[in-house]
C-alpha positions in Angstrom: 52.2 71.8 165.8 53.2 69.0 168.1 56.9 69.7 167.5 56.5 73.4 168.3 54.8 72.5 171.6 57.6 70.1 172.6 60.2 72.8 171.9 58.2 75.3 174.0 57.9 73.0 176.9 61.5 72.1 176.8 62.5 75.7 177.0 60.4 76.4 180.1 63.0 75.2 182.7 65.7 77.2 181.0 63.6 80.4 181.0 62.8 79.9 184.7 66.4 79.3 185.6 67.3 82.6 183.8 64.7 84.4 185.9 65.4 82.8 189.3 68.5 83.7 191.3 69.9 82.4 194.5 71.1 84.9 197.0 72.9 84.5 200.3 72.5 87.3 202.8 72.4 88.5 206.4 69.3 90.3 207.6 69.7 93.9 208.7 66.0 94.6 209.3 62.7 93.1 208.6 59.1 94.2 208.5 56.7 91.2 208.9 53.8 93.5 208.4 55.0 94.7 205.0 56.8 91.4 204.3 60.0 93.1 203.3 63.6 92.2 204.3 66.6 94.4 204.1 69.8 92.4 204.0 73.5 92.6 203.1 74.5 90.3 200.2 77.3 88.2 201.6 78.9 87.8 198.1 78.7 91.3 196.7 78.6 93.1 200.2 75.8 95.3 198.8 72.7 96.2 200.8 69.4 95.2 199.1 65.8 94.4 199.8 63.7 91.3 199.0 59.9 90.8 199.4 58.0 87.7 200.4 54.3 86.8 200.6 52.0 84.0 201.8 53.2 81.8 199.0 56.9 82.0 199.8 58.2 78.7 201.0 60.0 78.9 204.4 62.6 76.3 205.3 64.6 75.7 208.6 62.2 78.0 210.5 58.7 77.6 212.0 57.6 81.1 211.0 58.9 84.4 209.6 59.1 85.7 213.1 62.4 83.6 213.4 64.0 85.7 210.7 65.6 88.3 213.0 68.4 90.8 212.6 71.7 89.0 211.7 70.0 85.8 210.5 71.8 84.3 207.6 69.7 82.9 204.8 69.5 81.6 201.3 66.6 82.8 199.0 65.4 82.2 195.5 64.2 85.5 194.0 63.0 86.6 190.6 64.2 89.7 188.8 61.9 91.9 190.9 63.4 90.5 194.1 60.3 88.6 195.1 61.3 85.5 197.0 59.8 82.1 196.2 61.8 80.4 198.9 63.7 81.5 202.0 65.8 79.2 204.0 67.8 79.9 207.2 71.4 78.7 207.1 71.7 76.9 210.4 74.9 76.0 212.1 75.6 72.2 212.0 77.7 70.6 214.7 77.7 67.1 216.4 75.3 67.1 219.3 78.1 66.4 221.8 79.7 69.6 220.9 76.7 71.8 221.6 75.6 73.3 225.0 72.2 74.9 225.4 71.1 78.1 227.3 69.9 76.4 230.5 73.0 74.2 230.8 75.3 77.1 230.4 73.4 79.3 232.8 73.6 76.5 235.4 77.3 76.1 235.0 77.9 79.9 235.3 75.7 80.1 238.4 77.5 77.2 240.0 80.8 78.9 239.5 82.3 76.0 237.6 85.8 76.3 236.2 84.8 77.4 232.7 86.3 79.7 230.0 83.7 81.5 227.9 84.8 83.0 224.6 82.8 85.6 222.7 83.5 84.8 219.1 81.7 87.9 217.7 83.5 91.0 216.5 84.9 93.1 219.3 82.4 95.9 218.7 79.5 93.5 219.5 81.2 92.1 222.6 81.8 95.6 224.0 78.2 96.6 224.1 77.1 93.5 225.9 78.4 90.0 226.6 77.8 87.0 228.9 79.0 87.1 232.5 82.7 86.3 232.6 83.0 86.1 228.8 86.4 87.0 227.2 86.6 88.6 223.7 87.9 86.0 221.3 86.8 87.2 217.8 86.8 84.0 215.7 88.4 85.8 212.7 91.4 86.8 214.9 91.7 83.8 217.2 94.1 81.6 215.1 96.7 84.3 215.4 96.0 85.0 219.1 95.7 81.6 220.6 97.2 83.0 223.8 93.8 84.5 224.5 92.8 81.0 225.7 93.8 79.3 229.0 97.3 77.7 229.1 95.7 74.5 230.6 94.3 72.7 227.5 92.0 70.5 229.5 90.0 73.6 230.7 86.4 73.4 229.5 85.9 76.0 226.7 82.5 77.4 225.5 82.3 79.7 222.5 79.2 81.7 221.5 78.2 84.2 218.9 75.1 85.7 217.3 72.7 82.7 217.2 71.7 79.6 215.3 72.8 80.9 211.9 76.1 82.4 213.1 79.3 80.5 212.0 81.7 82.2 214.3 81.3 80.0 217.4 81.9 76.7 215.3 84.9 78.4 213.7 86.4 79.3 217.2 85.6 75.8 218.4 87.5 74.3 215.4 90.5 76.6 216.0 90.7 75.6 219.6 90.6 71.9 218.8 93.3 72.3 216.2 95.5 73.8 218.9 95.1 70.9 221.3 92.1 71.9 223.5 90.3 68.8 224.5 87.0 69.9 226.0 85.4 72.5 223.7 81.7 73.2 223.1 79.7 75.8 221.2 76.7 77.6 222.6 75.0 77.7 219.3 71.8 79.5 220.5 74.1 82.3 221.4 73.6 85.9 222.7 70.1 86.4 221.2 68.8 83.3 223.2 70.6 84.5 226.3 69.0 87.9 226.1 65.6 86.3 225.3 65.7 84.4 228.6 66.6 87.7 230.3 69.8 86.4 231.7 72.2 89.3 232.5 74.6 90.8 230.1 77.7 92.9 231.0 80.0 95.6 229.8 83.6 96.1 230.9 85.0 99.0 232.9 87.5 100.2 230.4 84.9 100.2 227.6 82.5 102.4 229.7 85.3 104.8 230.6 86.0 105.3 226.9 82.3 106.0 226.2 81.3 108.6 228.8 79.4 110.7 226.3 75.9 111.8 225.4 75.4 108.8 223.1 75.5 106.3 226.0 73.1 106.1 228.9 74.4 105.3 232.4 71.8 104.5 235.0 72.9 104.4 238.7 70.3 102.3 240.5 71.7 102.6 244.0 69.5 104.2 246.7 71.9 106.9 247.9 75.1 107.0 245.8 78.0 108.8 247.6 80.0 109.0 244.4 79.0 108.4 240.8 80.3 108.1 237.2 80.3 111.2 235.0 77.1 111.5 233.0 75.2 109.0 235.1 71.5 109.6 235.9 69.9 108.4 239.2 67.0 106.0 239.1 66.9 103.6 242.1 65.8 100.1 241.4 63.0 100.5 244.0 61.5 103.4 242.0 61.9 101.4 238.7 60.1 98.4 240.3 57.3 100.7 241.5 56.8 102.0 237.9 56.8 98.4 236.6 54.2 97.2 239.1 52.0 100.2 238.5 52.1 99.8 234.7 51.4 96.1 235.0 48.2 96.9 236.9 47.3 99.5 234.3 48.1 97.0 231.5 50.3 99.6 229.9 52.0 98.2 226.7 55.6 97.2 227.5 57.0 98.7 224.3 55.7 102.1 225.4 57.3 101.9 228.8 60.4 104.0 229.2 62.7 106.0 231.5 63.4 109.7 231.4 61.3 110.0 228.2 63.8 107.9 226.3 62.2 106.7 223.1 65.2 105.1 221.5 64.8 101.4 222.4 68.2 100.7 220.9 70.1 103.2 223.1 73.1 101.6 224.8 72.2 101.5 228.5 74.7 100.6 231.3 73.3 99.8 234.8 75.5 100.7 237.7 75.2 99.3 241.2 77.7 98.7 244.0 78.7 95.3 242.3 77.9 93.7 239.1 76.0 90.8 240.8 73.9 92.9 243.2 70.1 92.2 243.3 69.6 95.9 242.5 71.5 95.6 239.2 69.9 92.3 238.2 66.4 93.5 238.9 66.9 96.8 237.0 68.3 94.8 234.1 65.4 92.5 234.0 62.8 95.3 234.1 64.4 97.3 231.3 64.9 94.2 229.1 61.2 93.4 229.7 60.4 96.9 228.5 62.0 96.0 225.2 65.2 98.0 225.5 67.6 96.1 223.2 71.1 97.1 224.5 70.9 96.9 228.3 73.9 95.7 230.2 75.3 95.8 233.7 78.7 97.3 234.6 81.0 94.4 235.4 82.4 94.9 238.9 80.1 97.8 239.6 81.1 101.0 241.5 83.3 99.0 243.9 85.6 98.0 241.0 85.3 101.5 239.4 86.6 103.1 242.6 89.2 100.5 243.2 90.7 101.2 239.7 90.5 104.9 240.4 88.4 105.6 237.2 86.9 109.1 236.8 84.1 110.3 239.0 81.7 113.2 238.6 82.4 116.4 240.5 78.8 117.5 240.8 75.6 116.0 242.2 74.1 113.2 240.2 71.5 114.1 237.6 67.9 113.1 237.6 67.4 114.2 234.0 68.8 112.4 231.1 71.1 114.1 228.5 71.1 111.7 225.6 71.7 112.3 221.9 71.0 109.4 219.6 73.8 108.5 217.2 72.2 108.6 213.8 72.5 105.8 211.2 73.3 106.6 207.6 70.4 108.4 206.0 68.6 109.0 209.3 67.2 112.4 210.1 67.1 113.7 213.7 63.9 114.8 215.4 64.6 118.6 215.2 65.2 118.5 211.5 62.1 116.4 210.9 59.9 118.7 212.9 61.3 121.7 211.1 60.7 120.1 207.7 57.1 119.2 208.7 56.3 122.7 210.0 57.9 124.6 207.2 56.6 122.3 204.4 60.0 122.4 202.7 60.2 118.6 202.2 58.1 115.9 200.6 57.0 113.5 203.4 56.2 109.9 202.4 54.2 107.8 204.8 55.1 104.2 204.1 52.5 102.7 206.6 49.4 100.9 205.3 46.4 103.0 204.2 44.5 101.6 207.1 47.2 102.7 209.6 47.3 106.2 208.1 43.6 106.7 208.8 44.3 106.6 212.5 46.5 109.7 212.4 48.7 111.1 209.7 50.6 114.2 208.8 48.4 116.7 206.9 50.6 117.0 203.7 52.2 113.5 203.8 51.8 111.2 200.7 50.7 107.7 201.8 52.5 105.0 199.8 52.7 101.7 201.7 56.1 100.0 201.8 54.9 97.0 199.8 53.7 99.2 196.9 56.7 101.7 197.0 58.4 100.4 193.8 55.1 100.6 191.9 54.7 104.3 192.8 58.1 105.8 192.2 56.5 108.3 189.9 55.0 109.9 193.0 58.4 110.5 194.6 60.4 113.5 193.4 64.1 113.1 192.6 65.0 116.6 193.7 64.4 118.4 196.9 64.4 116.8 200.4 62.2 113.6 200.7 61.6 112.1 204.1 60.1 108.7 204.6 58.5 107.7 207.9 56.3 104.9 209.3 55.1 104.3 212.9 58.5 103.6 214.6 61.2 103.4 212.0 61.7 99.9 210.8 59.7 100.2 207.5 61.1 103.7 206.9 64.6 102.3 207.0 63.6 99.6 204.5 62.0 102.3 202.3 65.2 104.4 202.4 67.3 101.4 201.2 64.8 100.6 198.4 64.9 104.2 197.1 68.6 104.6 197.4 69.0 101.4 195.4 66.7 102.9 192.8 69.1 105.8 192.4 67.5 108.4 194.7 70.0 110.7 196.3 67.7 113.1 198.2 66.2 110.7 200.7 66.2 110.7 204.5 64.2 108.5 206.9 62.8 109.0 210.4 63.8 106.2 212.8 61.5 107.2 215.7 57.9 107.2 216.9 55.8 109.5 214.7 53.1 109.7 217.4 55.5 110.7 220.2 57.3 113.3 218.0 54.0 114.8 217.0 52.7 114.9 220.6 55.9 116.5 222.0 56.2 119.1 219.2 52.7 120.3 218.8 52.1 118.7 215.4 48.5 117.7 214.7 47.8 114.3 213.2 44.6 114.3 211.2 
């Protein structure tokens, strides 16, 4: 009996090691309410989902709120993708090679001789970057060292996507290997810059190439004589009045918007006479405070646009926005969702909690909370259109990924406000 017990105990660590797996990933989206993380596995490049709970050990972070989009992490998971431990993979550099947000902001404001390199992929640089920053993607820098100043004593600062992003340290190392003597990394990166509501910019050539319905251009000048094609007019003074009124009314910032625009991830470019005008900066601060994620100011403003003879609109500036959201893979647009709800030709899955659903739900929707989705797959048909929704889209996106990974091929998800869509389309929530 004793020998059998010894053998059993000896096998326990082996059994656990077979069950537990270490994964390394980058977060694509997270629901702290449902305790679910969608990520891309950095080894296999596959998109997957893990779950955590109150017993999950968190390392290198004060709370799960610090696990934001693009955060790199290691996790120990079981065969059902439940995480026993999650650890942020933080950038490690000597203290003397790091510059913080306030230090960098002071240097920029003082107009110091400084080269700022954006080590992120060019697509991320294009939709918003630090003032004066030059695109220097770390993965291409070694073959394009001429992007950097000829004078190798020029102070260089590289930044990327935050404290877990390895691209700014990589760019720093490449610069040092090529003889640059004064190089630092702004490790806190673009997320910290935006969190402090310091201004971000887009370049003139990029905007000219994106004059379409998928991009929002807001001209904040009082009386624009000329304007960019597709721009809408909203003077900063009017925007400030809205802001002050809603502050007095204590209207929730996440519900504040312009022109009825619900998509808080819409790329918005603010246009004023110059990129540094008070009008542009104030409008940027207000829209950022209202939780718009991709707000930036046109570098050089209309003065530079006209100087470079870039295209102008031939008609009066609009006061109504014509914007079409660019859909992500698996996302359903508003019109198709409304049609499906009204016709009843789709199965609608509400992945909010049961308590949330009691405050207003679609009549024929099936309520399966995100955290219990895998335990209730039998309730979800494998044929016919199935649409998942939550309150605003984050949990619906996670549910979509979960079901696709389970082999479903008939799934779409709503990445929008259920309440606003119902209100605008005459759909009754019970």
